[in-house]
TORRO-691718 format. One record per atom (N, C-alpha, C, O, CB): x, y, z. Coordinates in steps of 0.2 Angstrom, whole numbers, padded with zeros to 4 digits, always signed. Glycine has a CB too. Example, Ala and Ser with C-alpha at 12.3 -4.5 7.8 and 13.67 -1.06 7.14 Angstrom:
% TORRO-691718
+0066-0028+0039
+0062-0022+0039
+0066-0016+0039
+0071-0017+0042
+0057-0022+0045
+0064-0011+0035
+0068-0005+0036
+0064+0000+0039
+0067+0006+0040
+0070-0003+0029
END
This chain:
% TORRO-691718
-0028-0098-0093
-0026-0095-0086
-0019-0093-0086
-0015-0098-0088
-0028-0100-0080
-0017-0087-0084
-0010-0086-0083
-0008-0086-0076
-0012-0083-0072
-0009-0079-0086
-0003-0089-0075
+0000-0089-0068
+0006-0085-0067
+0010-0085-0071
+0002-0097-0066
+0006-0080-0063
+0011-0075-0062
+0015-0076-0056
+0012-0077-0050
+0008-0068-0062
+0021-0077-0056
+0026-0078-0050
+0027-0072-0046
+0024-0067-0048
+0032-0081-0053
+0031-0072-0041
+0032-0067-0037
+0035-0061-0040
+0035-0055-0037
+0036-0069-0031
+0038-0061-0046
+0041-0056-0049
+0037-0052-0054
+0039-0047-0056
+0048-0058-0052
+0031-0054-0055
+0026-0051-0059
+0024-0045-0056
+0023-0044-0050
+0021-0056-0061
+0023-0040-0060
+0020-0033-0058
+0013-0035-0055
+0009-0038-0058
+0020-0028-0063
+0011-0031-0049
+0005-0032-0046
+0001-0025-0047
-0004-0025-0044
+0005-0034-0039
+0004-0021-0051
+0001-0014-0051
-0001-0013-0059
+0001-0017-0063
+0005-0009-0049
-0006-0009-0060
-0008-0007-0067
-0005+0000-0069
-0002+0004-0065
-0015-0008-0068
-0007+0002-0075
-0005+0009-0077
-0008+0014-0073
-0005+0019-0072
-0008+0009-0084
-0014+0013-0070
-0017+0019-0066
-0013+0019-0060
-0012+0025-0057
-0024+0017-0064
-0011+0014-0056
-0007+0014-0050
-0001+0018-0052
+0001+0023-0048
-0006+0007-0048
+0003+0016-0057
+0009+0019-0059
+0009+0026-0060
+0013+0030-0058
+0012+0015-0065
+0003+0028-0064
+0002+0035-0065
+0001+0040-0059
+0003+0045-0059
-0003+0036-0071
-0003+0037-0055
-0005+0040-0049
+0000+0040-0043
+0001+0046-0040
-0012+0037-0046
+0003+0035-0042
+0008+0034-0036
+0015+0033-0038
+0019+0034-0034
+0006+0028-0032
+0017+0033-0045
+0023+0032-0047
+0024+0024-0048
+0021+0020-0045
+0028+0034-0042
+0029+0023-0053
+0030+0016-0055
+0034+0012-0049
+0040+0014-0048
+0034+0015-0061
+0031+0007-0046
+0035+0004-0040
+0040-0002-0043
+0043-0005-0039
+0030+0000-0036
+0041-0002-0049
+0046-0007-0052
+0053-0006-0049
+0057-0011-0049
+0046-0007-0059
+0055+0000-0047
+0062+0001-0044
+0062-0001-0036
+0067-0001-0033
+0064+0008-0045
+0056-0003-0033
+0056-0004-0026
+0058-0012-0026
+0055-0016-0030
+0049-0003-0023
+0063-0014-0022
+0065-0021-0021
+0059-0025-0020
+0054-0023-0016
+0070-0021-0015
+0059-0031-0023
+0054-0036-0023
+0051-0037-0016
+0045-0038-0014
+0056-0042-0026
+0056-0038-0011
+0054-0039-0004
+0051-0034-0001
+0048-0035+0005
+0061-0041+0000
+0051-0028-0003
+0048-0022+0000
+0041-0020-0003
+0037-0016-0001
+0052-0016-0001
+0039-0024-0008
+0033-0023-0012
+0027-0026-0007
+0024-0031-0010
+0033-0026-0019
+0026-0024-0002
+0021-0027+0003
+0018-0021+0007
+0021-0016+0009
+0025-0031+0008
+0011-0021+0007
+0008-0015+0010
+0009-0015+0017
+0010-0009+0020
+0000-0016+0009
+0010-0020+0021
+0011-0020+0028
+0018-0017+0029
+0019-0013+0034
+0011-0027+0031
+0023-0019+0025
+0030-0016+0026
+0030-0009+0025
+0033-0005+0028
+0035-0020+0021
+0026-0007+0019
+0025+0000+0017
+0022+0004+0023
+0024+0010+0024
+0022+0001+0011
+0017+0002+0026
+0013+0005+0031
+0017+0007+0037
+0017+0012+0040
+0007+0001+0033
+0022+0002+0039
+0026+0003+0045
+0033+0005+0043
+0037+0005+0048
+0026-0003+0049
+0035+0007+0037
+0042+0008+0035
+0044+0015+0038
+0050+0015+0039
+0042+0009+0027
+0040+0019+0040
+0043+0026+0043
+0047+0025+0049
+0051+0028+0050
+0037+0031+0044
+0044+0020+0053
+0048+0019+0059
+0054+0015+0059
+0058+0015+0063
+0043+0015+0064
+0055+0011+0053
+0061+0007+0052
+0067+0010+0051
+0073+0008+0053
+0060+0002+0047
+0067+0016+0048
+0073+0021+0047
+0078+0018+0042
+0083+0020+0042
+0076+0022+0054
+0076+0013+0038
+0081+0010+0034
+0081+0013+0027
+0086+0012+0023
+0078+0003+0032
+0077+0018+0026
+0078+0023+0020
+0077+0019+0013
+0078+0022+0008
+0085+0025+0020
+0073+0013+0014
+0072+0010+0008
+0066+0013+0004
+0061+0016+0008
+0070+0002+0009
+0066+0013-0002
+0060+0016-0006
+0053+0014-0004
+0052+0008-0003
+0061+0015-0014
+0049+0019-0004
+0042+0017-0002
+0038+0015-0009
+0041+0016-0014
+0038+0023+0001
+0032+0012-0008
+0028+0010-0014
+0026+0016-0018
+0026+0016-0024
+0022+0006-0012
+0024+0021-0014
+0022+0027-0018
+0028+0032-0018
+0032+0032-0013
+0016+0031-0014
+0028+0035-0024
+0034+0039-0025
+0034+0047-0022
+0038+0050-0022
+0036+0040-0032
+0027+0048-0020
+0026+0055-0017
+0022+0054-0012
+0019+0049-0011
+0023+0060-0023
+0021+0060-0008
+0017+0059-0002
+0010+0057-0003
+0006+0059-0007
+0017+0066+0002
+0008+0052+0002
+0001+0050+0002
-0002+0051+0009
+0002+0048+0014
+0000+0042+0000
-0007+0054+0010
-0009+0056+0017
-0016+0052+0018
-0021+0053+0014
-0010+0063+0018
-0016+0048+0023
-0022+0044+0024
-0027+0048+0029
-0024+0052+0033
-0021+0037+0027
-0033+0047+0028
-0038+0051+0032
-0037+0049+0040
-0038+0053+0044
-0045+0049+0030
-0035+0043+0041
-0034+0040+0048
-0028+0035+0048
-0030+0029+0048
-0040+0038+0051
-0022+0038+0048
-0016+0033+0048
-0016+0028+0054
-0014+0022+0053
-0010+0037+0048
-0018+0030+0060
-0018+0026+0065
-0023+0020+0064
-0022+0014+0066
-0020+0030+0072
-0029+0022+0062
-0034+0017+0060
-0032+0012+0055
-0033+0006+0056
-0041+0020+0058
-0028+0014+0050
-0026+0010+0045
-0020+0005+0047
-0020-0001+0046
-0023+0014+0039
-0016+0008+0051
-0011+0004+0054
-0014-0002+0058
-0012-0008+0058
-0006+0008+0058
-0019+0000+0063
-0022-0005+0067
-0025-0010+0062
-0025-0016+0064
-0027-0002+0072
-0029-0008+0057
-0032-0013+0053
-0027-0018+0049
-0029-0023+0048
-0036-0009+0047
-0022-0015+0047
-0017-0019+0044
-0014-0024+0048
-0013-0030+0047
-0011-0015+0041
-0013-0022+0055
-0010-0027+0060
-0015-0032+0061
-0014-0038+0061
-0008-0024+0066
-0021-0030+0062
-0027-0035+0064
-0028-0040+0058
-0030-0046+0059
-0033-0032+0066
-0027-0037+0052
-0028-0042+0046
-0022-0047+0046
-0024-0053+0044
-0028-0037+0040
-0016-0045+0047
-0011-0049+0047
-0012-0055+0053
-0010-0061+0052
-0004-0046+0049
-0014-0052+0059
-0015-0057+0064
-0020-0062+0062
-0020-0068+0063
-0018-0054+0071
-0026-0060+0058
-0031-0065+0056
-0027-0070+0051
-0029-0076+0051
-0036-0061+0052
-0023-0067+0047
-0020-0072+0042
-0015-0077+0045
-0015-0083+0043
-0016-0068+0037
-0012-0075+0051
-0007-0080+0054
-0012-0085+0057
-0009-0091+0058
-0003-0076+0059
-0018-0083+0060
-0022-0088+0063
-0024-0093+0057
-0025-0099+0059
-0028-0085+0066
-0026-0091+0051
-0028-0095+0046
-0023-0099+0043
-0024-0105+0040
-0032-0091+0041
-0017-0096+0043
-0011-0100+0040
-0005-0100+0044
+0000-0097+0043
-0009-0096+0033
-0006-0104+0050
-0001-0104+0055
+0006-0107+0053
+0011-0106+0056
-0003-0108+0061
+0006-0111+0047
+0013-0114+0045
+0016-0110+0039
+0021-0112+0036
+0011-0121+0043
+0013-0104+0038
+0016-0100+0032
+0022-0097+0035
+0022-0092+0038
+0011-0095+0030
+0028-0099+0032
+0035-0096+0035
+0036-0089+0033
+0039-0085+0036
+0040-0101+0033
+0033-0088+0027
+0034-0081+0024
+0030-0076+0028
+0033-0070+0030
+0032-0080+0017
+0024-0078+0030
+0020-0073+0034
+0023-0073+0041
+0023-0067+0044
+0013-0076+0035
+0025-0078+0044
+0029-0078+0051
+0035-0073+0050
+0036-0070+0055
+0030-0085+0053
+0039-0074+0045
+0045-0070+0044
+0043-0062+0044
+0046-0058+0046
+0049-0072+0038
+0038-0061+0040
+0035-0054+0039
+0034-0051+0046
+0036-0046+0048
+0029-0054+0034
+0030-0055+0050
+0028-0052+0056
+0034-0051+0061
+0034-0046+0065
+0022-0057+0060
+0038-0056+0061
+0044-0056+0065
+0048-0049+0063
+0051-0046+0068
+0049-0062+0065
+0049-0048+0057
+0053-0043+0054
+0050-0036+0056
+0053-0031+0059
+0054-0043+0047
+0043-0036+0055
+0039-0029+0057
+0040-0028+0065
+0040-0022+0067
+0032-0030+0055
+0039-0033+0069
+0039-0033+0076
+0046-0030+0078
+0047-0026+0083
+0038-0039+0080
+0051-0032+0074
+0058-0030+0076
+0060-0023+0074
+0063-0019+0077
+0063-0035+0073
+0057-0021+0068
+0059-0014+0065
+0054-0009+0066
+0056-0003+0065
+0059-0015+0057
+0048-0010+0069
+0043-0005+0070
+0040-0006+0077
+0037-0011+0078
+0038-0005+0065
+0042-0001+0081
+0039-0001+0088
+0031+0000+0088
+0028-0003+0092
+0042+0005+0092
+0029+0004+0083
+0021+0004+0082
+0018-0002+0080
+0013-0004+0083
+0020+0010+0077
+0021-0006+0075
+0018-0012+0074
+0018-0017+0080
+0013-0020+0081
+0022-0015+0068
+0024-0017+0083
+0025-0022+0089
+0019-0020+0094
+0016-0025+0097
+0032-0021+0092
+0018-0014+0095
+0013-0012+0100
+0006-0014+0098
+0002-0017+0102
+0013-0004+0101
+0005-0013+0092
-0002-0015+0089
-0003-0022+0089
-0008-0025+0091
-0003-0012+0082
+0003-0026+0087
+0003-0033+0087
+0001-0036+0094
-0003-0041+0095
+0009-0036+0085
+0004-0033+0099
+0003-0035+0106
-0004-0034+0109
-0006-0037+0114
+0008-0031+0111
-0008-0030+0105
-0015-0028+0107
-0019-0035+0106
-0025-0035+0109
-0018-0022+0103
-0017-0039+0101
-0021-0045+0100
-0027-0044+0096
-0031-0049+0095
-0023-0048+0106
-0029-0038+0093
-0034-0037+0089
-0034-0041+0082
-0029-0042+0079
-0035-0030+0087
-0040-0044+0080
-0041-0048+0074
-0046-0044+0070
-0051-0043+0072
-0042-0055+0076
-0045-0044+0063
-0050-0041+0059
-0047-0040+0052
-0043-0045+0050
-0051-0034+0061
-0050-0036+0048
-0048-0035+0041
-0048-0028+0039
-0052-0024+0041
-0053-0039+0037
-0043-0026+0035
-0042-0020+0032
-0047-0019+0026
-0046-0023+0021
-0035-0018+0030
-0052-0015+0026
-0057-0014+0021
-0057-0008+0017
-0058-0008+0011
-0064-0015+0024
-0056-0002+0020
-0057+0004+0016
-0053+0010+0020
-0052+0010+0026
-0064+0006+0016
-0052+0015+0016
-0049+0021+0018
-0050+0027+0013
-0052+0025+0008
-0041+0020+0020
-0048+0033+0015
-0048+0038+0011
-0041+0041+0011
-0038+0042+0016
-0054+0044+0013
-0038+0043+0005
-0031+0045+0005
-0031+0051+0000
-0035+0052-0005
-0027+0039+0002
-0026+0055+0001
-0025+0061-0003
-0018+0060-0006
-0013+0059-0002
-0026+0068+0000
-0017+0059-0012
-0010+0058-0015
-0008+0065-0018
-0012+0068-0022
-0011+0053-0021
-0002+0067-0016
+0001+0073-0018
+0005+0072-0024
+0011+0072-0024
+0005+0077-0012
+0001+0072-0030
+0004+0071-0036
+0008+0077-0039
+0006+0082-0039
-0001+0068-0042
+0014+0075-0041
+0019+0081-0043
+0016+0085-0050
+0018+0091-0050
+0026+0079-0045
+0012+0082-0054
+0010+0085-0060
+0003+0088-0060
+0002+0093-0063
+0011+0080-0066
-0001+0085-0056
-0008+0087-0056
-0011+0089-0049
-0016+0092-0049
-0013+0081-0058
-0007+0089-0044
-0008+0091-0037
-0012+0086-0033
-0012+0080-0035
-0013+0097-0038
-0015+0088-0028
-0018+0083-0023
-0024+0080-0027
-0028+0083-0030
-0020+0086-0017
-0024+0073-0026
-0030+0069-0028
-0032+0065-0023
-0029+0061-0020
-0028+0064-0034
-0039+0066-0021
-0042+0062-0015
-0045+0056-0018
-0049+0056-0023
-0047+0066-0011
-0044+0050-0015
-0046+0044-0018
-0049+0040-0012
-0047+0040-0006
-0041+0039-0022
-0054+0035-0014
-0057+0030-0009
-0052+0024-0011
-0051+0023-0016
-0064+0029-0010
-0050+0021-0005
-0046+0015-0006
-0050+0009-0003
-0051+0009+0003
-0039+0016-0002
-0052+0005-0007
-0056-0001-0005
-0052-0008-0006
-0048-0008-0011
-0063-0002-0009
-0052-0012-0001
-0048-0018-0001
-0053-0024-0002
-0057-0025+0003
-0044-0019+0006
-0053-0027-0008
-0057-0033-0009
-0053-0039-0008
-0047-0040-0009
-0060-0032-0016
-0057-0044-0005
-0054-0051-0004
-0058-0056-0007
-0064-0056-0007
-0053-0051+0004
-0055-0062-0009
-0058-0067-0011
-0061-0072-0006
-0065-0076-0007
-0054-0071-0016
-0059-0070+0001
-0061-0074+0006
-0057-0080+0008
-0053-0080+0013
-0068-0076+0005
-0057-0085+0004
-0054-0092+0006
-0046-0091+0006
-0043-0094+0010
-0056-0097+0002
-0044-0089+0000
-0036-0089-0001
-0033-0083+0002
-0027-0082+0002
-0035-0089-0008
-0037-0078+0005
-0034-0072+0008
-0031-0067+0002
-0027-0063+0004
-0030-0073+0013
-0032-0068-0004
-0030-0064-0009
-0033-0057-0009
-0040-0057-0008
-0030-0067-0016
-0030-0052-0010
-0033-0045-0009
-0031-0041-0015
-0026-0042-0018
-0030-0042-0003
-0036-0037-0017
-0035-0032-0022
-0037-0025-0019
-0042-0024-0016
-0040-0034-0029
-0032-0021-0020
-0033-0014-0018
-0036-0010-0024
-0033-0009-0029
-0027-0011-0015
-0042-0006-0023
-0045-0002-0028
-0045+0005-0026
-0048+0006-0021
-0052-0005-0030
-0042+0009-0030
-0042+0016-0029
-0047+0020-0034
-0046+0019-0040
-0035+0020-0029
-0052+0023-0031
-0056+0026-0035
-0058+0034-0033
-0056+0036-0028
-0063+0023-0035
-0060+0038-0038
-0062+0044-0037
-0069+0045-0038
-0072+0040-0041
-0058+0049-0042
-0072+0050-0036
-0079+0051-0037
-0080+0053-0044
-0077+0058-0047
-0082+0057-0032
-0084+0050-0048
-0085+0051-0055
-0087+0059-0056
-0092+0061-0053
-0090+0047-0058
-0084+0062-0061
-0086+0069-0063
-0083+0074-0058
-0084+0080-0059
-0093+0069-0063
-0079+0072-0053
-0077+0077-0048
-0070+0080-0051
-0067+0077-0056
-0076+0073-0041
-0067+0085-0047
-0061+0088-0049
-0055+0082-0048
-0051+0082-0052
-0059+0094-0044
-0056+0078-0043
-0051+0073-0042
-0051+0068-0047
-0046+0065-0049
-0053+0069-0035
-0057+0066-0050
-0058+0062-0056
-0054+0065-0062
-0051+0061-0065
-0065+0060-0058
-0055+0071-0063
-0051+0075-0068
-0044+0074-0067
-0040+0073-0072
-0054+0082-0069
-0042+0076-0061
-0034+0075-0060
-0032+0068-0061
-0026+0067-0064
-0033+0078-0053
-0036+0063-0059
-0033+0056-0060
-0033+0055-0068
-0028+0052-0070
-0038+0051-0057
-0038+0057-0071
-0037+0056-0079
-0031+0060-0082
-0028+0057-0086
-0044+0059-0082
-0030+0066-0079
-0024+0069-0082
-0018+0066-0080
-0013+0066-0084
-0024+0077-0079
-0017+0063-0074
-0011+0059-0072
-0011+0053-0077
-0005+0051-0079
-0012+0057-0065
-0016+0050-0079
-0016+0044-0083
-0013+0047-0090
-0009+0043-0093
-0023+0041-0084
-0015+0052-0092
-0013+0055-0099
-0006+0057-0098
-0002+0056-0103
-0017+0061-0101
-0004+0060-0093
+0003+0062-0092
+0008+0056-0092
+0014+0056-0093
+0004+0066-0086
+0005+0050-0089
+0009+0044-0089
+0014+0044-0083
+0013+0048-0078
+0014+0044-0095
+0018+0039-0082
+0022+0038-0077
+0028+0043-0077
+0031+0044-0082
+0025+0031-0076
+0029+0047-0071
+0034+0052-0070
+0040+0049-0068
+0040+0044-0064
+0032+0057-0065
+0046+0051-0070
+0053+0050-0067
+0053+0053-0060
+0054+0059-0060
+0058+0052-0072
+0053+0049-0055
+0054+0053-0048
+0060+0056-0047
+0061+0060-0043
+0052+0047-0043
+0065+0054-0050
+0072+0057-0050
+0071+0064-0052
+0074+0069-0049
+0078+0053-0053
+0068+0065-0058
+0066+0072-0060
+0063+0076-0055
+0064+0082-0054
+0063+0072-0067
+0058+0073-0052
+0053+0077-0047
+0058+0079-0041
+0057+0084-0039
+0048+0072-0045
+0062+0074-0039
+0066+0076-0033
+0071+0082-0035
+0073+0085-0030
+0070+0070-0031
+0073+0082-0041
+0078+0088-0043
+0074+0094-0043
+0077+0100-0042
+0081+0087-0050
+0068+0094-0043
+0064+0100-0043
+0063+0104-0049
+0060+0109-0049
+0066+0105-0038
END
């Protein structure tokens, strides 16, 4: 059994090829909740995805992420890192604070996203969040419909490898 500390990569080659290599994102920013509500924070810190990702229902995803965090704080009331994350998000994101105030409890399970990849064009994926239940560990799985144009684009992105986003930004 391999134990991986907080600095170990949590992404694989497919993630990096499709969304860009997140290794340049500060460790403290490698968090889906922070990434979901980063737009309102205005801090200019790099996002997890290096190019635009459009969710089928961003409001629903935001609400699901908040209710999932609320559920986690109920299960782990003494977790200081979780409490700090919630405090920070309530301070930096008006939308998070509004959703947190609603009191909803639940879990983030699925979404549909379109990734605007610089080399292969838009790729639509299903995003499923799997959980082990007891420890609240989650795995995010992005898949395409087998044999579809999106599947072909994903495979091309894998073959192309990870892109230098600085090159992409220069156009």
